C-alpha positions, 0 to 999 in steps of 0.5 A: 491489535495495536495501531501501526502508523508510519511513513515509508519511502519507496526506492524506484522500482522496488516493492516495499512491504507496508504491513509486517503482518496480515491486515484487513483494512488500511489508510494510505496517502501518497505524499509525493508527486510520483504514482504509487501502487498498492498490492495485496499479497502474502509475505512474498513480494508481488511479481506485478502491479496487475490488480494493484490500487493506484494512489495518484501522485500529488493526491492530498487525500488519504484513502481508507479502505478494507482489503475486500473493497479493493480485492474482492474476497480478500479476508486479509493479507500484507500490503506492498507498495511500488513506485516506478519513479520512487515515492513515499506513502503515509499509512496506518492500520490496526 
């Protein structure tokens, strides 16, 4: 599978799909000063941030993790992002 990377903007309060296919690992970095939540789901938009991973605002370090580390038992899925005040995430996955 080819490596996919990019930067995605999040309009305030809107879920945005980061991965257009199922993945088992991702590297993500919040490059704004607003909190951004990452959530594992199917191709269907999540309906809440319950169980989501928070990428703190202004956090300069990228986080690399497998989906199973954040969502135990997950063998893959789509990653969605949500930023209540809007935001931007740099990401890559293979």
